[in-house]
C-alpha positions in Angstrom: 8.1 -65.8 41.7 11.1 -65.6 44.2 13.1 -63.9 41.5 10.9 -61.6 40.3 10.8 -58.6 42.7 14.7 -58.8 42.4 14.5 -58.4 38.2 11.7 -55.8 38.9 14.4 -53.9 40.8 17.0 -54.1 38.3 14.6 -53.5 35.1 14.6 -50.1 34.1 11.3 -48.1 34.9 9.8 -46.4 32.3 7.2 -43.7 33.2 4.1 -42.6 30.9 2.9 -38.9 30.7 -0.1 -37.3 29.1 -1.1 -34.4 28.5 -4.9 -34.2 27.1 -5.9 -30.7 25.2 -9.6 -30.3 24.1 -10.6 -29.1 20.8 -13.1 -26.8 20.3 -15.2 -26.5 16.9 -15.5 -23.0 15.1 -17.6 -20.6 16.6 -18.2 -18.7 12.9 -21.4 -18.4 11.4 -21.9 -21.1 8.8 -21.5 -18.1 5.7 -18.1 -16.9 7.1 -17.0 -20.3 7.8 -17.9 -21.8 4.4 -16.0 -19.3 2.6 -12.9 -19.4 4.8 -12.3 -22.7 6.6 -11.0 -24.8 3.9 -10.5 -28.1 6.0 -12.6 -30.3 7.8 -11.6 -30.8 12.0 -10.2 -34.1 11.1 -7.9 -32.5 8.6 -6.5 -30.3 11.0 -5.9 -32.5 14.0 -4.3 -35.0 11.5 -2.0 -32.4 9.9 -1.3 -30.9 13.5 -0.4 -34.3 14.4 2.0 -34.6 11.6 3.6 -31.6 12.5 4.0 -32.2 16.2 5.9 -35.5 15.2 8.1 -33.7 12.5 11.6 -33.6 12.9 11.7 -29.8 13.4 9.3 -29.8 16.6 11.1 -33.1 18.0 14.2 -31.3 17.7 13.2 -28.6 19.2 12.1 -30.5 22.1 15.3 -32.7 22.3 17.1 -29.5 22.9 14.8 -28.0 25.4 14.6 -30.9 27.8 18.1 -32.0 27.4 18.5 -34.8 25.8 21.4 -33.6 23.9 23.8 -31.3 24.5 23.5 -27.6 23.8 25.9 -27.2 21.3 24.9 -30.8 19.5 25.1 -30.8 15.8 22.4 -31.2 13.6 22.9 -35.2 13.3 22.8 -35.6 16.9 19.6 -33.5 17.2 17.9 -35.5 14.3 18.8 -38.9 15.9 18.0 -38.0 19.2 14.5 -36.7 17.8 13.9 -40.2 15.9 14.7 -41.7 19.2 11.9 -39.4 20.9 9.6 -40.0 18.3 9.5 -43.6 19.0 8.8 -43.0 22.8 5.2 -40.5 21.8 2.4 -41.2 21.3 -0.8 -39.1 19.8 -4.5 -39.9 20.4 -7.8 -38.4 19.7 -11.4 -38.8 20.2 -11.9 -41.2 16.7 -16.2 -40.2 17.1 -16.6 -36.5 17.9 -12.4 -35.2 17.5 -13.2 -33.3 21.1 -10.0 -34.0 22.6 -6.3 -34.7 21.4 -3.7 -36.4 24.0 0.1 -36.1 23.8 1.9 -39.3 25.5 5.4 -39.4 25.9 7.1 -42.5 27.2 10.8 -41.9 30.0 13.1 -43.4 32.4 12.6 -39.9 34.2 9.0 -39.0 35.0 9.7 -35.3 35.3 11.2 -35.5 31.9 8.3 -37.6 30.4 6.0 -34.9 32.0 8.1 -32.1 30.3 8.1 -34.0 27.2 4.1 -34.4 26.8 3.5 -30.7 28.4 5.9 -29.4 25.6 4.4 -31.3 22.6 1.2 -30.0 23.8 2.3 -26.5 23.7 3.5 -26.8 20.2 0.4 -28.2 19.5 -1.8 -25.4 20.9 0.7 -23.0 19.2 0.1 -24.6 16.0 -3.6 -24.5 16.4 -3.5 -20.8 17.5 -1.8 -19.7 14.4 -4.4 -21.6 12.4 -7.2 -20.1 13.7 -5.5 -16.7 13.8 -5.5 -17.4 9.6 -8.7 -18.4 9.8 -10.2 -15.3 11.7 -8.0 -13.3 9.4 -9.6 -14.8 6.5 -13.1 -14.1 7.7 -12.4 -10.9 8.3 -11.2 -10.0 5.0 -14.0 -11.6 3.6 -16.6 -9.4 6.2 -14.8 -6.7 5.1 -15.0 -7.7 0.8 -18.7 -7.9 1.7 -18.9 -4.7 3.6 -17.2 -2.8 0.9 -19.6 -4.4 -1.5 -22.7 -3.5 0.1 -21.9 -0.1 0.9 -21.0 0.5 -3.0 -24.4 -0.8 -3.6 -26.2 1.3 -0.9 -24.4 4.3 -2.4 -25.7 3.4 -6.0 -29.2 2.9 -4.5 -28.7 6.4 -2.5 -27.5 8.0 -5.9 -30.6 6.5 -7.7 -33.1 7.5 -5.5 -31.7 11.2 -5.2 -31.6 11.3 -9.0 -35.4 10.3 -8.9 -36.5 12.6 -6.4 -34.9 15.6 -8.1 -36.6 14.6 -11.5 -40.0 13.9 -9.8 -39.6 16.4 -6.6 -43.3 17.2 -6.4 -44.7 13.7 -7.2 -43.5 11.8 -4.1 -45.8 11.2 -1.3 -44.4 13.0 1.1 -45.2 16.1 -1.2 -49.0 15.1 -1.0 -50.0 17.9 1.5 -47.8 20.7 -0.3 -49.2 19.9 -3.4 -52.8 20.2 -2.1 -52.3 23.1 -0.6 -50.7 24.7 -3.7 -54.1 23.1 -5.6 -56.2 24.7 -3.5 -54.3 28.0 -3.5 -54.8 27.9 -7.3 -58.1 27.4 -7.0 -58.8 30.2 -4.8 -56.8 32.4 -7.0 -58.9 30.9 -10.1 -61.9 31.6 -8.4 -61.3 35.1 -7.8 -60.3 35.9 -11.1 -63.2 34.4 -12.3 -65.3 36.8 -9.9 -63.3 39.9 -10.9 -63.7 38.9 -14.9 -67.3 38.9 -14.3 -67.4 42.1 -12.2 -65.6 43.9 -15.0 -67.6 42.3 -17.9 -70.7 43.7 -15.9 -69.3 46.9 -15.5 -68.3 47.1 -19.3 -72.5 46.1 -20.0 -73.4 48.4 -18.1 
């Protein structure tokens, strides 16, 4: 007990910094999502977690936070990246996957916070690229549906125009005009009948 404070002062202190990223679900309609989204949210989070802990991302972080010299060779960068991987943890919501947490450990509290924030930024950047790809696929699908629908509509309009041209005076909207023509024809027939009768009477006389 007496020695514990002295040991505590001499032991290296490790600081823990964490950043939590909220994961929002897709806002696309079910029909569009079924055609464009190729993986579940679990697969997406797992894939992004693997990418965050990859050598590519970690080597980028070790260079930005100064864990290696600016002109360090590839071997030194990869060694520092593997060492950093042991000081980084990834946590996520095991039920709804509504959040994703990046945890970093380091003797320097500011450096731990920088590492956690930078890895979270990389996560968000990758997720944004993924969403852009999905949105692009959804837009292409909708455009394809629109083109197909426009083609079908034009074909139906062409059929309708042909039908109207062939049966112009048999359509319902022409019924008043047809009735007027019929009445006029009946009136002319009546007039002709009266004229014929008159002429017959004259001939008889």
